[in-house]
N, C-alpha and C positions, 0 to 999 in steps of 0.2 A: 261396760263397756265406753267409754267416752265417744261425746258425739263425732267432735275435731279426732278422735282415732278412726272412724266411724268411714267420715269422707276422705279419708290420707289411704285410704285401704279401696276406694272405691275409685276414688282418681288413678290407679298401685294399676288399678286393676285393668280399662281404659286404659290405658298405653300399653299393657301388654296382649294388648286382643290381637287375633292374627288377619292378616287382610281381609280371608276370607273364613268365613264361622262354619264351623259343621248345623248341623239341623238332624234332628231327630226322632224319630218317633216312639215315641210310648202303647203297648199292647199292653190291656186290664183279662189278664185271666180268671180275676171273679167274677168279672162281664159276657165271656165268650169261651166258647168251648177249643179248647186245646186244638183242635181240625180249624176253626173258623180261625183261629188264630194265626193257623200256615199260610191264609190264603190272605191273610191282610196280611203278614210280614212283604212275600212275595208282590206283593201290589206299592207295598209301601218303598218294594227297593226297585218297582219300576217309576217308581214315583216318583225318583230319584232324592230320597231321601238320603242321608249318609250314613247312620245306628239306626236299627228297631234290636228296644229294648220292650224288658217282658214284667209285670212287677212281678213276684213271688209268694203267694200265702197262699196258707188251710184253710182261711174263714173269710165269706166273704163283705163288706160293708151297710152287708144287709139281710133280710130274711128274704130264704131264695123265693123267685115268683110277686116279689111287694115294694117293687112297682116293677122290677124286671127279674131273669130269669141270676142263675148264678148258675157257675160249676168251678173255678178254683182249682182247675188243675196243675201238679206240679211242673213246676216252669225252670224247668236243672234236663227231666227230660224233654219235652218241646224246643228248649233249646237245639240238642242233638237231632232234633228232628227237623226243625229251623236251620242249623246249619247245610241241610241238604238241599230242600228248595227256596234256597240264596247262595247268591255266590260272591258280593260285595260291602254287602255296610257291614258295617262293626256290628256283634251280638251279645247279648249280654244279660245278664238280672241289674230291674233297677227294683229294689235290692233286693238283694239277702244277706237273713238276721244273720247275724252269730251269733247268739246271745243261750243259745242251749235246744234250740230245736235243730242248727248242722252243725256239726259239728266238723272245728275249726281243722282239722287235717283231709277230711271229706270234703267243703266248701275245694279248696287248694288243685283234689285229684279231679275237682268234675270241672273246674275252668282248665285246667292242663291239660283234659281232657278234647271242651270243647275248644281251644288252640292246636287238636288235632287233624282235629277234624275242615275246624275252618282255620285257618292258617293265615297267624296274618287281624286277625278279626274280633279273636276275643277282649272281652273285657271283663273285667267283674265292681258286680256298686253293692254296697256292702250295706252294712247300716245297722242300730237296735231294735227297729222290729214295732210291732205292736203285741199287745197282751194278748189279740186274737188272735194272734198263729200260734204261741207260743204257752197262754196255760194251758188249751188244750193239748197239749204234747207235755206235760207236765210240770212245768215252772211256776213256782212263785210268782210272779213277774213287783224285780228290785224293781227301787228306785229309782230313778236317774243316773245318780254316782254311779253305781253300779252296773249299773244298762250301759254305760261309753267305759267303768273296767275291763267286761265281763268283752267289752268290742276290743282295747286294745289290746287284755291276750292273745284275744285270735286270731287279728292284723298281725300278731306280729308273728304268730303260730304259719300264716295264710303266706304271709312274705319268703319270710327262711325258707319256707318247705318247697314256692316259685324260686327261687334265685337256686336253688340245688340241693340245697345243706341239708343234714342229716340231721332231726331234731328233736332234743331231748329239751321237755319245756316242766315246767318244775310252777304256776300259777295256782292263786290264789281259786284259779271259777275251771280249768283249764292243766287236761296233763300229756305229754307223749313223751312215749318209749323210744328215742334211736325210729324216727318217720321220717318214710321219704319217697319220695315220688319216680315211683320204680320210672311211666311214664312218660320223660321229662321235653317237653315243646322247646324247638329248637330259642321262639321266641319268650319270653315270663311275661303274659296279658297286660296292660295295667289294671290296680283297682285304685276305685271311684269311691269316698263313700259319704254317705249324704249325712250331710249335718243342717239340723233348723236352728242351732246357734254355735252363741262360739265355744262356746264348751265342746261341741263335737267338729269344730270346724280344727280347734283345737290338735283333739287325734287324726284328721286324715290331715294337716300337716306333716305333722310329727313321722306318720304309716303310709297316707295314699297318696299313689301320683293326680289327686285332683279330689274337687271338692264337688257335688251334687249337692241341689236345694231348690225348692220352692220359689218358683219365679214372684215370687214377695217383695216390693220395692221397702216396705218398713223392717224385713229382715234383715235381706240379702247384703249390705252394710257392714252391718257385725260378723255374720258369718264370715266374707272374704279377709275382714278383716282381723281373725280370729284365726284362718286359713290362715294369710299371709307372715302375721305376727312366727305363726308355731314352725312354720321351713326356713323364719329367720333367725333362730329359738338356733332349729335343730339342723343347719348348716344346710342341707333342703333345697332342691331345684323347688319353686311354684311347677303345682302343672295345669292343666284344667279345673276352670269351673264350670258347671255343667248346672242348666235357670229352667226346671220344668213347670209347666200352665200345662191343662188339660183342655179341650180344643172341641168342637163342633161346629157342622157344617149340613144345617137345617133349611127350609121356605120362609121360614122367617126366625127372629135373634131365640124368639122366646119357644117356636116351638124346638132350634137348638136345645134350650134349656131342657123343654119340656120332658124329651127324648137322652138329657141324664140325670134329668132331677137325683136318683141314688145315689151319685157320690156329693151327695153332700153332704156326710159324715164325715168326705177328707176335712175341711175345713175347722172342724172342732178339736181341738190342740190340745188334751187331755184325751183326745184317740193313740196317743204316737209315745204319751208320758203315764200313764194310769193304770190301772186295773181296771181295763172297761172291755170283756170278751166277746159282751153275744148279740150274735148279729143284729138282733132284733133292739135290744134296748140301746147301739149304735146306731143302726138306722133312725129311729125315736129321736135320740140326742141332738143329728143329723136333720129332722124334717123342723126339730121345734125350736135351735138356735140360730139355723141361717134362712135366713132370707130371704128368696127368690131374687132381690136385689144385692143383696151381698155374692152369691152363689156366680149372678152375670157378670157380676166385677173382677170376679178375680179369675175366671178363665175368659175364652176366644171363641164368645157367641153369639155368631151371625153368620145370616146368608151370603155377604159379598166380602169375595176372598181378599179388596182390599183394608176391611178392617183388619185381618187378623194377618198381613201385610207390616200394618200403621203399627198394631201391638205389637206386635215380635221385635220393631223397628225400635221399642220404647222399649223395651226390657233386657236389651244389645247392649243402650246406656249403662248397665246396671254392670259389667263386665263380663261377658256370655261370652264364653269361645266357644262353646255352644247349646242352644237352644233346642231341647226335643218338647214337645208334644206331647197327651197323652189323649192318645182319643176315647171320648166318651161322647163319641152319640151312639145312639143306645138305637138310632130307627134303619143310619144309611151310614156304618161303617166305612162303607167301602167308597161311596162319594163323598165322604168328608178326604180321605185317604186321596181319590181319583183328584176332585180341588185345589188340593195342596200340591196339588203332579204340576196340573195344564196352568194354576197362578200364584201362587202363593210361592214358591223355591225359586217359580221362571223370575219373582220380580226380586227374592230378597238380597238373589248373586246377579243379580244385576247392574 
């Protein structure tokens, strides 16, 4: 994708930005137990976040106990519980992989049920996932092209089911036979697709209600341009552009980094595309290939809420309609949530 198209996509996204952006908090099943995350979800709503989402992992990014505990509870069981301890925030996974471990019919049933439990609040975030969550469940991890083909087939089935259709589908990877949702909510939950590059963004443009991507200024323009082009070619109205970053607040910037060091592995790109599924190997790659400086630069690590406000405002210039921060504060996750509620969100909205 050319520089000019990327730049035009960015300008297009900025023109479409709403007057008030949405702000979300992503909660980490890999790091915290399900009951701890329920407490964080309730606190996030009190802090004033607009949405709460959770990771959906079978395996963590590190070996349990070194340097941090690991949990990886079931996201969809937890989302049902979260719907009962919150009342206003939007809720959904960020993201559920739809290449193998989850059958698309079951995913449609799950998000429809969540919308019934939390009317007007459910959304579905989907993506192709990582080998660490699919290989242990029996999938030979496919190349990127097949990952996207599987995702596109799954999205086709999910959308049609949520639209109330009875679906018979014969794809290369998924099949259905007169599948339907018998508990169909009044509102169809929106679907957002994770995309790290233009090809995935194009799938989002054809099938999803928005694109969800990492808040990396180097990659966002290409993702936005791919999403815009695919929406136009499909004759679809563009939806949300959701940018996600990691964040932690502690006594010092170095302390914030230290409390989140286990997350270095998420910055190794091949963990999203290649067959790397052993948590110990994933953790080692993060330690060896991601410096403290690179890790700190890519996230929001500071004791000063003003630094978080400045960085998020800079991210908004990339054309976001929503910004989501993932709470990676291992030492004091509740303190980070409260600091956002007291000092960060009010200034972003002021």
